[in-house]
N, C-alpha and C positions, 0 to 999 in steps of 0.2 A: 605596464600596468601591474599592480600588486597580484604576485601568484602566477604571471603569465609564463614565466620560465619553469616553474613546477608542473602547470598545465601542458605546456609543450612536451616536457621530458614525459609525462604519463600517456601523452597521444603516442609518442614514438613507441614506448613500451607496449601499449595495446597494439599497435599495427604491427609490431614485430614478434611478440610471443602470444598474442591472443587477448581476447576481450576481458578475462580475468587473470591475468598473468599478476598484476600488480595493484595496490591499492591507491584509489584517487587521492590527489593532495586535498589537504583541509580547504575548504571554502569554494571547492570546485561545484558548481551548479548541478544539481540531479540530473535535469535535462540535457546538460553537455556531456556528462558521463554516460548517459544511455546513447547519446548520439554516437559517441566514439566506440561503445561496445558494439552498437549494430552495425557500424561500418566496418569493424573487424571482423565481425561474423560475416558479413557479405565478402569481405576479402578471404577468409578462410574457405568459403564454399565455391568461391571460384576456383580454388585448386581440387575441389571434389567432384567435377563433371564426370558423369557416368561413362560406360563404356559405350554407350550410344552416340558418343561424340565422333568415335571412331568409324568411318564407312565401311560396308561390309559388300563382299561379293562384286569386288571392281568398281563400286561407284566412287564419285568424288564429292568432296564437299562444296556446299553452295559457294564459298568464297574460292574457290579453284585450287586447293590444295590436294594434293594427290593422296591416295590412301596410305601408302608407304610413308610418307613425309607426315601425315597426320598421327600415325602410330607412333613415330619417333617423338613427335612433339608432345603427344599426351604422355608417353614415358617420361620424358623429361620433366615436365610438369609435376607428375606424381612424386618423381624421385625428390624435387625440391620440397614437397610437402612432407615426404617421409623424414627428411632431415629436420625438418621443423617440428617432428614429434609424432607424426601419423604413423611411423613405423612401430612404435611402441603398442599402439592400439591394434594393427595388424597382428603383431607377435601374440598378445593376449587371446586373440581369437584362434589364432592357427597353432601355434606352438606345440600344444598339448594333444592334438588330434590322433587317434589311433585307428587302426583297421582300413577298411576301404574307403577313399575318401573321393568326393567330386566338388570341384570348384566350378560355381557357375559364372560365367562372365571373367574369365581369367585375365583378359586383356593382354597387356605385354608381360604378363609372368612376373610382376614385383612382389607376389606372395611365395615365390617357388623357394627361395633361400630359407624360409621361416618354418617349414614342413619338417617334422621329425623324419629323421632317416627311415624308420620302419614303416611309415604309413606309404599305403599302396594309393597312387593318385593318378586320377583321371581329371580332365577339364574341358569345358567346351567354352567358346566364344563365337558370336555372330561375325566377326571380322577376320577375315584371312589375314589382313595384313598385321594385325595385332599377334594373331597365332604364330605367324614367321618369327616375330620378335621374341615371343614367349618360348618358342621351339630353340632359338639361339640361346636365351638366356638359360634354359634348362641344360644344353649341352655344355655350357661353361662351368656351370654348377655341378654337373655330373648328377642331376636330379631326375630319376626316370620318371615320365609322366606320359599318359597317353592323351594327346591332344585332338579334340574333334571340332569342327566348325558346325555350330548348333544354336538354336535359340533356347533360352530358359524356359520358354513356354511350352516346348515340344522336344522333351530330353529324349534323346536315341538310346535308352536304356531299358531293360524289362523292371518290372516291380521289384521291390525288395532287394536293390543292387548294392546298397551302401549303407556304411555305418554313420557316415557324417557328411553333410552337405554345407559347403562354405560359399559366402557371397559377400565381397566387399565393394561396396558402392556399385550394386547392380540393380537393386529393387527400385531405386529412384529413377532408372531408365527404361526398365522393361516396359514392353507396350501393354501388358496384362499382367499386374502385380499379382492379382488373385490367382491367375492362371499359372504364373511362375512358382507361386508358393504351393500350389496343389501338385505340380509336378515334383516339386522338392519332398513333399510329403509322401508322393506315389512310390519315388526310387529308394525311400529311406527304409531300413529294415525295422522291426519292431525294436523299440530301445533306442533307435538312432537319434541323432542331435542335427540341428540346424544352427550354425553359426554365422552371425550377420554383422558386419560393420558398415553403417550408413549414416547418411545425413538426413535429418527429418525436420519435422515441424516442432519448434520450440514450445518448452511449456511456459515460457514468459510471454504474455499476451502481447506486449508492445513489440517483441521481436517477430512473434507469429504473425501479428498483422503486417510487418514490413515485408515477411517472406511472402504473404499472400499478395501484396502489391507488386512485389518484383517478379513473382513466378511467371508470368506469361512472357516476359521479356528474358527471362533466364531460359525457360524453355526452348524459345527460338534461337537462343545462342549455343545452347548445350544439346542440341538433338533431341530435345523433349525430356530433358531431365527434370524430375519433379523437385522443386525447392521446398515445397511445404507438405509432404505426404507424412501420415502418420503410419510411420514404420512400425510400432510396437502394435498399433491396432490391427494393422493387417496381418501381421505374423498371428496374433490372437484369432482373428476371425477365420484363418486358414485351418485351425484345429491344432495349433502348437500351444504348449504351455511354456511360459517364459519361465525359466529356471534362475538364470543369472542376467543382471543386466548392468551396464554402468553407463551413465550419461554424463556429457560435458555440455558445458554451454547452456544448461537447462533445457536439454535434449535436442540442441542443433546437432551432436555427434552422439551417434547410438552405438553401444556395443551388446549384442544380444546371444545369448546361449539358450536354446528353446528345445523341447522335448516333444514328442508326438504325444497329443492330450489323450 
């Protein structure tokens, strides 16, 4: 068919590099372009399941994979996503932090290599298996970090303990988003900042509707991960002021630096 080869090549580019990595060929119907972009977004989100995918406290996943293996599989999947470009987004959030830093939901420690040497780092995660992997990675990197098994909704620290709180792909999966943000606010010192990298509800109506449709099935596959949550709205409602933001995919991928309002 006329244009079929060009449309096929465009579909390959979208699947490999993301929904807006290249321009559609002339003559490709807008409906087909939107379908390809929506599918690519769903593929990207499949690499961004939150830390709740990892079982904690010795439990097992419903399909029988043990906690340690699940942690390794999660780590592998996220490293593949990093090579596809996600690492640059992590670096923008993390690489310039200073002072006393807390990372909530550190997972397997993929952010550890990105922290400046001068930052004093502590981190929590609800999964003992993930913390084991993070500890091994920290030792290999010679990155001092105090790791604690804890929930983001109940941080084991006094008020005003940190200058920065970091979270990457955590708010989408915590049981209580407002509670986790309230705890982040509590442990931050005056003038402190919250730095967040998340996937969230798209600003594009057609994509947002697709996310809403897929949300129940996605949550059941990814340990309750919210496919269509309003990240920026939740941060604002918690009393933070968004100082900087960077959006990709019309808000599907969100980078936020917020300060205490």
